[in-house]
Every structure is written in C-alpha cells, then in structure tokens.
C-alpha positions, 0 to 999 in steps of 0.5 A: 660900707657893708656891715659884717652881718650883711657880708655873712648873709651875702656869703650864705646866700651865695652858698645856697645858690651854689647848691642850685648850680646843676639847675642853673647851669643846665641851659649853658650845658645844653648850648654847649652840647648842642653846638658840639653835636652840630659840629660833629654832624657837620664834620661827618663824625660820631661824637667821639671823632670817628668818621661815619662810613660814606654813602654806598651809593656814591661814596659821599658824606651821609646824613648832611641834614641830621642837624635838623632832627637834633634836639637838646633840651633840659628839665631841671638838671637833666639834659635830654639829647634826641635825634628823630626820623631816619637819622635816628634809624641811621644812628642805630643801624636800623637801615638797609645795609645795617651801617651804624652812623652814631650821631648822639652819645652811645657810650658810657663816657662823654667825649673828653673834648665835650667834658672840657667844654662843659667844665668851662661852662660850669666854671663860668656859672660858678664864677657868676654866683660867687662874684660880686660883693663878697669880702 
C-alpha cells in the first residue's frame, strides 16, 4: 500500500512532468505534422486543402515527388518544417510562370484539421504523464 507522502510526491512529480509537456510532445507533433503534410502533397493540395494548379505542359498533377524534400524536425519545443530544392521554389512561386503551389504552412493559422490532430497528440502525451498510480 502506498503512503500518503508517497502519493503526494507522485502527484507533485507528475506536475513537474506536465511543465515539460511541450518538449515531451514535440516528437509526436512532428510525426503528426509530417504525416499530414505528406497526405496533402499526395493529394496535390496545399495544407489548407486548396488544389494546386495543374502542370501547364500536360495538365497533370505537379510536384509528385515533393514529399522527398520535406523535412519536419524539432529542437526543444520548437517544430521546424522545411522544403528544399525546386519544390521550395514552387512553394514560393519563384519558377517560370510564377505559379505558387504552397507545400508548407504560409498563413498565420494552422489548418483546422491539423490543429485537431495535434490536440489529440497532446492529449495522449498528457494522459501518459498523469496515468499511473495516482490516488
């Protein structure tokens, strides 16, 4: 049987862990964001669901290999999303024809669907912290 002092210490320890939720959840958030962006690339849309303009040469779907230059990482509690090479130029519209095909977030708000996925990941991390032998 657990003593009252051990129960209190356990609760306080869990509160200390909750303070680190941002750092602890970063790898989960990276996995969620990476999967989300790969899905939107595969669908031929920007992260907000708007379809990319078709290729001018044949009307086909552009950037079919953009997922190869996508990189989602973290440092501490900061999430870093990068796209490289020609795909980055398409993202900015710095290509012939000046057609922008956004691949990563470029608005002030994250897409609502992604926000919900991140919330679920955060809730799972929080539950992992507070679960266990609390009274």
